[in-house]
Backbone as ProteinMPNN parsed JSONL, in Angstrom:
{"seq_chain_A": "MKKQAADGIVIVKKYANRRLYNTETSSYITLDHLAAMIRAGRDFKVVDAKTDEDITHNVLTQIIMEEESRGETMLPVNFLRQLIAMYGDSMQAVVPGYLEASMDSFRRNQEQFKSAVEGAFANTPFADMAKRNLAMFEAATQGFKTAAATPAPTPAPSKDDEMAALKAELAALKDKIEKLGE", "coords_chain_A": {"N_chain_A": [[44.749, 1.037, 7.974], [42.857, 4.117, 7.667], [40.229, 4.987, 5.399], [38.614, 7.608, 3.782], [36.785, 9.162, 1.247], [37.473, 12.376, -0.235], [34.939, 13.715, 0.041], [33.438, 12.684, 2.01], [32.453, 9.876, 1.85], [32.504, 6.681, 2.507], [35.233, 4.291, 1.596], [34.932, 1.271, 0.184], [36.69, -1.736, -0.151], [36.584, -4.404, -2.879], [37.562, -7.769, -2.717], [39.104, -10.405, -4.554], [38.48, -12.872, -3.595], [35.954, -12.409, -3.352], [35.489, -11.058, -0.652], [34.277, -8.129, 1.414], [35.98, -5.199, 2.293], [35.697, -2.988, 4.755], [37.109, 0.642, 4.751], [37.144, 2.518, 6.413], [36.431, 1.678, 8.794], [38.287, -0.452, 9.371], [37.646, -3.519, 9.311], [36.35, -6.513, 7.774], [33.488, -6.949, 5.93], [29.731, -7.723, 5.454], [27.292, -8.079, 2.736], [25.131, -7.528, 4.139], [25.679, -5.611, 5.878], [26.426, -3.47, 4.464], [23.869, -2.796, 3.551], [23.067, -2.144, 5.862], [23.99, 0.301, 6.295], [23.327, 1.747, 4.305], [20.527, 2.39, 4.995], [21.128, 3.907, 7.259], [21.964, 6.091, 6.292], [24.6, 6.465, 5.492], [27.02, 6.849, 3.009], [28.601, 5.097, 0.324], [31.569, 3.765, -1.283], [32.298, 1.281, -3.737], [35.062, -0.393, -4.334], [37.009, -1.956, -6.918], [39.599, -4.055, -5.376], [42.024, -4.747, -6.6], [42.102, -3.331, -9.314], [40.954, -0.633, -8.565], [38.938, 0.143, -9.829], [35.495, 1.29, -10.017], [32.995, -0.231, -8.432], [30.713, -0.252, -7.663], [27.86, 0.052, -8.604], [27.436, -2.779, -9.488], [27.493, -4.117, -6.689], [25.536, -2.849, -5.099], [23.123, -3.645, -6.933], [23.507, -6.435, -6.437], [22.865, -6.358, -3.659], [20.202, -5.898, -3.652], [19.007, -8.07, -5.071], [19.754, -10.138, -2.719], [18.168, -9.181, -1.086], [15.406, -9.664, -2.313], [15.496, -12.108, -2.613], [15.126, -13.222, -0.13], [12.61, -13.545, 0.396], [11.153, -11.158, 0.739], [9.663, -9.702, -1.298], [9.999, -6.579, -3.447], [9.877, -5.759, -5.789], [7.997, -6.161, -8.329], [6.862, -8.944, -10.653], [5.915, -8.174, -13.381], [6.732, -5.237, -13.359], [9.32, -5.79, -13.238], [9.855, -6.891, -15.842], [9.395, -5.077, -17.506], [11.337, -3.348, -17.102], [13.587, -4.89, -17.876], [12.777, -5.231, -20.528], [13.258, -2.459, -21.415], [16.312, -2.556, -22.009], [18.548, -1.563, -24.031], [16.559, -0.353, -25.4], [15.566, 2.743, -27.372], [15.064, 4.875, -25.674], [16.289, 3.835, -23.385], [18.338, 5.792, -21.919], [16.637, 7.621, -20.754], [15.482, 6.131, -18.601], [16.835, 5.707, -16.094], [17.048, 8.243, -14.7], [14.418, 8.923, -14.709], [13.405, 6.89, -12.976], [14.662, 7.55, -10.921], [13.939, 9.835, -10.293], [11.028, 9.304, -9.885], [11.241, 7.874, -7.458], [12.07, 9.89, -5.699], [9.924, 11.585, -5.635], [8.19, 9.607, -4.503], [9.16, 9.643, -1.698], [9.083, 11.855, -0.652], [6.142, 12.207, -1.038], [5.684, 10.11, 0.698], [6.504, 11.511, 3.328], [4.826, 13.546, 3.457], [2.296, 12.081, 3.916], [2.585, 11.223, 6.193], [2.978, 13.128, 8.088], [0.215, 14.113, 7.574], [-1.492, 11.724, 8.325], [-0.245, 12.059, 11.074], [-1.183, 14.644, 12.094], [-3.986, 14.272, 11.552], [-4.65, 12.118, 13.591], [-3.836, 12.895, 16.091], [-3.967, 13.518, 19.554], [-6.403, 11.882, 19.6], [-8.231, 9.035, 20.678], [-7.383, 6.931, 19.137], [-4.721, 7.713, 18.671], [-2.237, 6.352, 19.565], [-2.498, 3.589, 18.183], [-2.718, 4.533, 15.586], [0.085, 5.719, 15.261], [1.526, 3.124, 15.603], [0.445, 1.629, 13.492], [1.123, 3.72, 11.408], [4.34, 3.353, 11.843], [4.805, 0.796, 10.861], [3.858, 1.016, 8.399], [5.909, 2.719, 7.15], [8.07, 0.546, 7.33], [7.407, -1.251, 6.005], [7.515, 0.493, 3.325], [10.251, 0.703, 3.285], [11.497, -1.683, 2.857], [12.31, -3.501, 4.4], [12.627, -5.408, 7.391], [11.826, -4.866, 10.381], [12.361, -5.091, 14.245], [10.427, -4.276, 16.38], [9.138, -4.189, 19.477], [6.155, -5.239, 20.911], [3.233, -3.393, 22.036], [1.812, -3.425, 25.34], [-1.494, -4.582, 25.694], [-4.696, -3.101, 25.571], [-7.919, -2.867, 26.99], [-10.477, -3.491, 24.864], [-12.692, -1.431, 22.916], [-16.335, -1.248, 22.78], [-18.05, -2.521, 20.219], [-19.564, -0.752, 18.929], [-18.858, 1.863, 20.081], [-16.274, 2.04, 18.833], [-16.99, 1.995, 16.085], [-18.091, 4.439, 15.564], [-16.006, 6.14, 16.747], [-14.257, 5.334, 14.563], [-15.663, 6.609, 12.469], [-15.679, 9.444, 12.996], [-13.121, 9.804, 12.596], [-12.268, 9.249, 10.177], [-14.392, 11.207, 9.235], [-12.63, 13.321, 10.023], [-10.062, 12.936, 8.809], [-11.003, 13.161, 6.154], [-11.424, 15.9, 6.121], [-9.288, 17.037, 6.415], [-7.578, 15.932, 4.179], [-8.894, 17.437, 2.035], [-8.081, 19.847, 2.774], [-5.727, 19.889, 2.321], [-5.537, 19.675, -0.306], [-6.451, 21.804, -1.57]], "CA_chain_A": [[44.572, 2.565, 7.285], [41.03, 4.493, 7.801], [40.37, 5.803, 4.596], [37.513, 8.084, 3.082], [36.814, 10.069, -0.031], [37.081, 13.644, 0.312], [33.493, 14.158, 0.062], [32.97, 11.907, 3.631], [31.982, 8.634, 1.371], [33.021, 5.174, 2.778], [35.91, 3.079, 0.58], [35.153, -0.073, 0.764], [36.967, -2.745, -1.485], [36.172, -5.771, -2.897], [38.697, -8.363, -3.189], [38.809, -11.35, -5.622], [37.863, -13.682, -2.808], [34.332, -11.93, -2.612], [35.205, -10.161, 0.642], [34.123, -6.575, 1.371], [36.602, -4.498, 3.359], [35.46, -1.303, 4.977], [38.702, 1.187, 5.291], [36.797, 3.141, 7.572], [36.433, 0.687, 10.226], [39.515, -1.497, 8.82], [37.274, -4.618, 8.945], [35.685, -6.904, 6.488], [31.852, -6.714, 6.114], [29.148, -8.478, 4.395], [26.455, -6.551, 2.193], [23.987, -7.043, 5.067], [26.599, -4.432, 6.652], [26.4, -2.306, 3.447], [22.456, -2.427, 3.356], [22.385, -1.346, 6.968], [24.74, 1.43, 5.939], [22.443, 2.565, 3.308], [19.757, 2.986, 5.742], [21.677, 4.555, 8.019], [22.293, 7.031, 5.793], [25.702, 6.304, 5.302], [27.392, 7.122, 1.566], [30.071, 4.797, 0.36], [31.793, 3.488, -2.843], [32.598, -0.246, -3.711], [35.913, -0.365, -5.739], [37.804, -3.298, -6.976], [40.881, -3.737, -4.892], [43.122, -4.9, -7.54], [41.937, -2.257, -10.281], [40.555, 0.293, -8.254], [37.332, 0.29, -10.887], [34.234, 1.474, -9.439], [31.752, -1.469, -8.838], [29.231, 0.561, -6.543], [26.453, 0.123, -9.117], [27.141, -3.901, -9.121], [27.398, -4.513, -5.268], [23.836, -2.373, -5.187], [22.465, -4.602, -7.321], [23.597, -7.507, -5.485], [22.077, -6.459, -2.437], [18.674, -5.977, -4.072], [19.122, -9.391, -5.248], [19.983, -10.637, -1.939], [16.735, -8.902, -0.485], [14.39, -10.188, -2.917], [15.677, -13.594, -2.565], [14.465, -13.709, 1.161], [11.1, -13.664, 0.5], [10.464, -9.972, 1.21], [10.03, -8.811, -2.503], [9.265, -5.341, -3.401], [10.054, -5.27, -7.026], [6.919, -6.887, -8.72], [7.283, -9.235, -11.659], [5.386, -7.314, -14.043], [7.95, -4.071, -13.326], [11.25, -6.188, -13.739], [9.794, -7.567, -16.738], [9.497, -4.012, -18.297], [12.578, -2.774, -16.985], [14.641, -5.657, -18.797], [12.18, -5.025, -22.001], [13.972, -1.401, -21.991], [17.529, -2.792, -22.209], [18.664, -1.854, -25.705], [15.376, 0.474, -26.349], [16.015, 4.365, -27.679], [14.742, 5.242, -24.22], [16.826, 3.465, -21.961], [18.808, 6.557, -21.375], [15.821, 8.395, -19.684], [14.73, 5.455, -17.687], [17.42, 5.948, -14.711], [16.664, 9.605, -14.289], [12.957, 8.779, -14.451], [13.26, 6.155, -11.635], [15.49, 7.948, -9.697], [12.625, 11.188, -9.956], [9.989, 8.746, -9.394], [11.711, 7.479, -6.108], [12.335, 10.889, -4.763], [8.337, 11.804, -5.373], [7.56, 8.905, -3.684], [9.446, 9.631, -0.693], [8.212, 12.953, -0.529], [4.686, 11.848, -0.859], [5.411, 9.347, 1.901], [6.578, 12.4, 4.474], [3.654, 14.18, 3.748], [0.939, 11.25, 4.395], [2.82, 10.729, 7.306], [2.688, 14.261, 8.401], [-0.953, 14.137, 7.666], [-1.7, 11.158, 9.436], [0.078, 12.367, 12.383], [-1.971, 15.219, 12.693], [-5.174, 14.139, 12.011], [-4.981, 11.675, 14.934], [-3.322, 13.445, 17.056], [-5.659, 14.184, 20.342], [-7.69, 11.246, 19.42], [-8.056, 7.528, 21.413], [-6.349, 6.34, 18.421], [-3.345, 8.056, 18.307], [-1.219, 5.344, 19.578], [-2.467, 2.629, 17.266], [-2.052, 5.197, 14.205], [1.575, 5.631, 14.972], [2.149, 1.822, 15.285], [0.241, 1.658, 11.92], [2.717, 4.701, 10.623], [5.748, 2.682, 11.75], [4.457, -0.776, 10.169], [4.137, 1.101, 7.006], [7.287, 2.768, 7.103], [8.762, -0.407, 7.522], [7.098, -2.153, 4.468], [8.208, 0.883, 2.182], [11.59, 0.646, 3.09], [11.829, -3.037, 2.505], [13.42, -4.357, 5.168], [11.71, -5.955, 8.633], [12.155, -4.204, 12.028], [12.033, -5.808, 15.307], [9.495, -3.662, 17.181], [8.273, -4.581, 20.796], [4.454, -5.083, 21.013], [2.916, -2.902, 22.97], [0.937, -4.079, 26.004], [-2.568, -4.857, 24.859], [-5.325, -2.483, 25.769], [-9.128, -3.333, 26.762], [-11.111, -3.026, 23.654], [-13.63, -0.55, 23.038], [-17.295, -1.597, 22.411], [-18.53, -2.377, 18.623], [-20.56, 0.773, 18.608], [-17.977, 2.961, 20.405], [-15.205, 1.542, 17.914], [-17.349, 2.505, 14.794], [-18.033, 5.834, 16.334], [-14.861, 6.693, 16.35], [-13.82, 5.225, 13.182], [-16.66, 7.348, 11.447], [-15.352, 10.713, 13.16], [-11.531, 9.834, 12.131], [-12.834, 9.082, 8.72], [-14.675, 12.457, 8.705], [-11.678, 14.462, 10.465], [-9.144, 12.527, 7.685], [-11.449, 13.549, 4.649], [-11.317, 17.358, 5.894], [-7.905, 17.096, 6.35], [-7.213, 15.71, 2.769], [-9.482, 18.426, 1.359], [-7.702, 21.331, 3.172], [-4.494, 19.703, 1.645], [-5.941, 19.889, -1.765], [-6.772, 23.351, -1.89]], "C_chain_A": [[43.272, 2.876, 7.025], [41.407, 4.889, 6.589], [38.95, 6.023, 3.509], [37.754, 8.976, 1.87], [36.738, 11.304, 0.592], [35.724, 14.453, 0.85], [32.701, 13.378, 1.372], [32.057, 10.532, 2.891], [33.091, 7.648, 1.692], [33.855, 4.423, 1.588], [35.591, 2.065, 0.914], [35.777, -1.048, -0.544], [36.616, -3.748, -1.129], [37.425, -6.504, -3.453], [38.211, -9.686, -4.216], [38.382, -12.56, -4.973], [36.308, -13.043, -2.313], [34.396, -11.273, -1.503], [35.127, -8.876, 0.651], [35.276, -6.229, 2.418], [36.473, -2.981, 3.607], [36.739, -0.769, 5.507], [38.429, 2.089, 6.252], [37.104, 2.718, 9.032], [37.639, -0.382, 10.119], [39.038, -3.123, 9.269], [36.617, -5.178, 7.936], [33.99, -6.906, 7.083], [31.257, -7.689, 5.345], [28.108, -7.461, 3.65], [25.33, -6.765, 2.994], [24.423, -5.564, 5.97], [26.594, -3.274, 5.692], [24.645, -1.609, 3.287], [21.92, -1.659, 4.59], [23.218, 0.078, 6.949], [23.665, 2.591, 5.169], [20.988, 3.149, 4.048], [19.926, 3.73, 6.725], [21.847, 6.003, 7.647], [23.338, 7.348, 5.295], [26.171, 6.122, 3.639], [28.701, 5.983, 1.62], [30.29, 4.386, -0.985], [32.222, 2.24, -2.749], [33.734, -0.146, -4.822], [36.563, -1.862, -5.887], [39.015, -3.139, -6.157], [42.178, -3.945, -5.571], [43.062, -3.579, -8.925], [41.299, -1.103, -9.955], [39.246, 0.908, -9.335], [36.399, 0.478, -9.257], [33.252, 0.514, -9.34], [30.834, -1.347, -7.837], [27.921, 0.002, -6.917], [26.102, -1.674, -8.953], [26.779, -4.565, -7.881], [25.843, -4.027, -5.045], [23.004, -3.198, -5.722], [22.523, -5.88, -6.945], [23.048, -7.43, -4.217], [20.646, -6.323, -2.482], [18.434, -7.431, -4.336], [18.756, -10.441, -4.032], [18.65, -10.509, -1.346], [15.709, -9.2, -0.853], [14.505, -11.618, -2.719], [15.224, -13.925, -1.307], [13.365, -13.815, 1.149], [10.32, -12.117, 1.037], [10.444, -9.418, 0.047], [9.143, -7.661, -2.339], [9.316, -4.888, -4.872], [8.84, -6.647, -8.001], [7.399, -7.536, -10.356], [7.426, -8.548, -13.027], [6.589, -6.099, -14.577], [9.08, -4.771, -13.779], [10.758, -6.77, -14.91], [10.225, -6.052, -17.955], [10.652, -3.179, -18.056], [13.248, -3.564, -17.743], [14.035, -5.432, -20.099], [13.397, -2.967, -22.383], [15.284, -1.334, -21.896], [17.435, -2.698, -23.307], [17.327, -0.878, -26.381], [16.163, 2.054, -26.482], [15.694, 5.149, -26.4], [15.522, 5.148, -22.932], [17.836, 4.699, -21.394], [18.373, 7.59, -20.184], [15.518, 7.772, -18.772], [15.57, 5.812, -16.162], [17.068, 7.37, -14.191], [15.219, 9.532, -14.112], [12.471, 8.081, -13.283], [13.788, 6.62, -10.688], [14.228, 9.385, -9.055], [11.451, 10.657, -9.27], [9.91, 8.176, -7.94], [11.909, 8.807, -5.206], [10.614, 11.595, -4.555], [7.816, 10.745, -4.431], [7.846, 9.098, -2.093], [9.2, 10.895, -0.224], [6.909, 12.941, 0.088], [4.742, 11.129, 0.762], [5.508, 10.344, 3.248], [5.466, 13.081, 4.771], [2.359, 13.266, 4.223], [1.698, 11.061, 5.736], [2.704, 12.162, 8.399], [0.979, 14.493, 8.76], [-2.004, 13.0, 8.6], [-1.654, 11.487, 10.863], [-1.012, 13.287, 12.949], [-3.516, 15.308, 12.639], [-5.433, 12.967, 13.182], [-4.036, 11.931, 16.03], [-4.586, 14.11, 18.14], [-6.638, 12.773, 20.531], [-7.521, 9.631, 20.585], [-7.321, 6.6, 20.556], [-4.904, 6.506, 17.758], [-2.046, 7.128, 18.513], [-1.316, 4.331, 18.389], [-2.052, 3.06, 15.795], [-0.568, 5.139, 14.197], [2.167, 4.231, 14.63], [1.75, 1.394, 13.545], [1.144, 2.067, 11.031], [3.932, 3.74, 10.414], [5.471, 1.388, 11.118], [4.533, -0.137, 8.677], [5.244, 1.998, 6.21], [8.22, 1.848, 6.817], [8.603, -0.845, 6.267], [7.703, -0.869, 3.41], [9.55, 0.923, 1.992], [12.04, -0.438, 2.86], [12.52, -3.766, 3.099], [12.491, -4.416, 6.571], [12.586, -5.104, 9.916], [11.457, -5.198, 12.878], [11.46, -4.982, 16.641], [8.963, -4.268, 18.278], [6.727, -4.236, 20.717], [4.425, -4.13, 22.163], [1.822, -3.543, 23.853], [-0.788, -3.474, 25.585], [-3.698, -3.54, 26.026], [-6.953, -2.947, 25.67], [-9.849, -2.816, 25.488], [-12.453, -2.693, 23.506], [-15.19, -1.39, 22.609], [-17.31, -1.637, 20.794], [-18.791, -0.904, 18.19], [-19.665, 2.358, 19.202], [-16.874, 3.223, 19.068], [-15.731, 2.367, 16.575], [-17.781, 3.926, 14.839], [-17.106, 6.714, 15.974], [-14.08, 6.841, 15.263], [-14.319, 6.366, 12.122], [-16.032, 8.688, 11.784], [-13.679, 10.786, 12.818], [-11.598, 9.968, 11.043], [-13.055, 10.831, 8.342], [-13.297, 13.83, 8.83], [-10.545, 14.366, 9.159], [-9.7, 13.152, 5.935], [-11.227, 15.631, 4.813], [-9.993, 17.36, 5.887], [-6.94, 17.253, 4.766], [-7.755, 16.93, 1.827], [-8.726, 19.849, 1.691], [-5.918, 21.074, 2.384], [-4.417, 20.054, 0.256], [-6.154, 21.117, -2.135], [-5.323, 24.345, -1.967]], "O_chain_A": [[42.548, 2.171, 6.322], [42.586, 5.168, 6.373], [38.402, 5.201, 2.775], [38.862, 9.439, 1.599], [36.157, 11.495, 1.66], [35.538, 15.358, 1.663], [31.503, 13.531, 1.609], [30.995, 10.221, 3.431], [34.257, 7.709, 1.301], [33.203, 3.963, 0.65], [35.908, 1.726, 2.055], [35.334, -1.02, -1.692], [36.358, -4.212, -0.019], [38.156, -6.081, -4.349], [37.038, -9.845, -4.551], [37.879, -13.4, -5.719], [35.731, -13.185, -1.235], [33.324, -10.77, -1.165], [35.901, -8.291, -0.107], [35.458, -7.003, 3.357], [36.938, -2.046, 2.955], [37.405, -1.32, 6.384], [39.344, 2.506, 6.962], [37.727, 3.197, 9.98], [37.741, -1.166, 11.062], [39.925, -3.928, 9.55], [36.216, -4.397, 7.073], [33.514, -6.876, 8.217], [31.916, -8.453, 4.641], [28.078, -6.256, 3.903], [24.343, -6.151, 2.587], [23.686, -4.746, 6.52], [26.758, -2.139, 6.138], [24.29, -0.459, 3.028], [20.946, -0.909, 4.651], [22.879, 0.919, 7.781], [23.374, 3.764, 5.403], [20.456, 4.199, 3.688], [18.942, 4.303, 7.193], [21.874, 6.935, 8.451], [23.384, 8.382, 4.629], [25.623, 5.203, 3.03], [29.54, 5.903, 2.518], [29.42, 4.56, -1.838], [32.598, 1.919, -1.622], [33.471, 0.122, -5.994], [36.553, -2.722, -5.007], [39.532, -2.023, -6.214], [43.235, -3.431, -5.205], [44.099, -3.055, -9.331], [40.982, -0.389, -10.906], [38.847, 2.07, -9.408], [36.525, 0.082, -8.099], [32.544, 0.427, -10.343], [30.267, -2.273, -7.258], [27.061, -0.412, -6.139], [25.027, -2.075, -8.507], [25.92, -5.447, -7.863], [24.993, -4.888, -4.821], [22.057, -3.565, -5.027], [21.502, -6.541, -7.13], [22.744, -8.484, -3.657], [19.929, -6.582, -1.515], [17.528, -7.95, -3.683], [17.881, -11.304, -4.099], [17.989, -11.516, -1.091], [14.792, -9.148, -0.033], [13.469, -12.281, -2.672], [14.834, -15.091, -1.253], [12.931, -14.334, 2.177], [9.217, -12.016, 1.576], [11.212, -8.458, 0.0], [8.133, -7.515, -1.65], [8.869, -3.787, -5.194], [9.108, -7.84, -8.149], [8.093, -6.883, -11.136], [8.456, -8.348, -13.67], [7.145, -6.013, -15.672], [9.768, -4.322, -14.696], [11.654, -7.572, -15.172], [11.042, -6.029, -18.876], [10.907, -2.288, -18.866], [13.738, -2.882, -18.643], [14.886, -5.43, -20.989], [14.0, -2.607, -23.393], [15.739, -0.208, -21.701], [16.608, -3.351, -23.944], [17.149, -0.718, -27.588], [17.133, 2.407, -25.81], [16.285, 6.222, -26.281], [15.541, 5.843, -21.917], [18.156, 4.504, -20.221], [18.993, 8.128, -19.266], [15.176, 8.444, -17.799], [14.904, 6.159, -15.187], [16.779, 7.41, -12.995], [14.803, 10.227, -13.186], [11.467, 8.405, -12.648], [13.51, 6.228, -9.554], [13.866, 9.717, -7.926], [10.893, 11.227, -8.332], [8.859, 8.017, -7.318], [11.889, 8.678, -3.982], [10.208, 12.022, -3.474], [6.992, 11.081, -3.581], [6.982, 8.793, -1.27], [9.094, 10.881, 1.003], [6.543, 13.383, 1.177], [4.071, 11.479, 1.732], [4.747, 10.112, 4.187], [5.049, 13.287, 5.91], [1.471, 13.801, 4.885], [0.91, 10.509, 6.504], [2.286, 11.974, 9.541], [0.532, 14.904, 9.831], [-2.957, 13.304, 9.317], [-2.554, 11.332, 11.688], [-1.671, 12.998, 13.949], [-4.218, 16.053, 13.323], [-6.561, 12.982, 13.676], [-3.573, 11.05, 16.756], [-5.584, 14.787, 17.89], [-7.455, 12.643, 21.442], [-6.457, 9.445, 21.176], [-6.712, 5.634, 21.015], [-4.252, 5.915, 16.898], [-1.048, 7.155, 17.793], [-0.344, 4.199, 17.645], [-1.374, 2.406, 15.002], [0.028, 4.591, 13.269], [2.998, 4.028, 13.745], [2.516, 0.994, 12.668], [1.785, 1.424, 10.2], [4.428, 3.389, 9.343], [6.575, 0.929, 10.821], [5.203, -0.711, 7.818], [5.423, 2.003, 4.992], [9.182, 2.162, 6.117], [9.529, -0.849, 5.456], [8.468, -1.328, 2.562], [10.085, 1.114, 0.9], [13.235, -0.386, 2.569], [13.279, -4.603, 2.61], [11.692, -3.506, 6.794], [13.787, -4.911, 10.102], [10.478, -5.896, 12.612], [11.993, -5.061, 17.748], [8.103, -5.085, 17.948], [6.247, -3.124, 20.494], [5.286, -4.028, 23.037], [0.932, -4.172, 23.28], [-1.145, -2.333, 25.289], [-3.311, -3.245, 27.157], [-7.387, -3.341, 24.588], [-9.708, -1.632, 25.183], [-13.348, -3.456, 23.869], [-14.93, -2.394, 21.947], [-16.626, -0.837, 20.156], [-18.289, -0.193, 17.32], [-19.831, 3.521, 18.833], [-16.698, 4.288, 18.476], [-15.041, 3.248, 16.063], [-17.714, 4.495, 13.749], [-17.173, 7.691, 15.227], [-13.426, 7.821, 14.906], [-13.65, 6.883, 11.227], [-15.752, 9.282, 10.744], [-13.108, 11.876, 12.814], [-10.953, 10.922, 10.608], [-12.371, 11.542, 7.605], [-13.077, 14.809, 8.116], [-10.165, 15.377, 8.567], [-9.03, 13.443, 4.944], [-10.973, 16.416, 3.899], [-9.6, 17.966, 4.889], [-6.123, 18.077, 4.355], [-7.032, 17.338, 0.917], [-8.799, 20.816, 0.933], [-5.157, 21.974, 2.03], [-3.462, 20.61, -0.285], [-5.942, 21.371, -3.32], [-5.413, 25.549, -2.204]]}, "name": "protein", "num_of_chains": 1, "seq": "MKKQAADGIVIVKKYANRRLYNTETSSYITLDHLAAMIRAGRDFKVVDAKTDEDITHNVLTQIIMEEESRGETMLPVNFLRQLIAMYGDSMQAVVPGYLEASMDSFRRNQEQFKSAVEGAFANTPFADMAKRNLAMFEAATQGFKTAAATPAPTPAPSKDDEMAALKAELAALKDKIEKLGE"}
């Protein structure tokens, strides 16, 4: 039986045996599947199959724990300590809104940075290299690995040519940043 909430949110049921059941696809899934759904922009709600209680927050926290335990940590220890210290504090109610606004701001800045870098490197010999570096930056900020194919190697320019090209690109980036600041 396919089931979606009225607003297009996929309903996932969690059973006592810890199995997750995607009611949209009528199949059992894993936390990795849920993480992939998030990365694909799909919204879901996880409910306890017995009580129908919304347990989405707990499951999302569990996904973060799984990601962090794989060795690709994104949350620094000092940040985690500060976050734990905020529990029970008089400002605890403010923290979720602040963190959400900060993450939204980070994503907007990431998009602006992406546009600026793409514009700065357009029509230069290093445009392809800049695109590859930007792709690596995006993968790092999203906290997951991508299996991108390695491009064919190109002949390396001489050190003098490379240095001159890098200086020219740096000057172009400085100009672009100054224009953005105006």
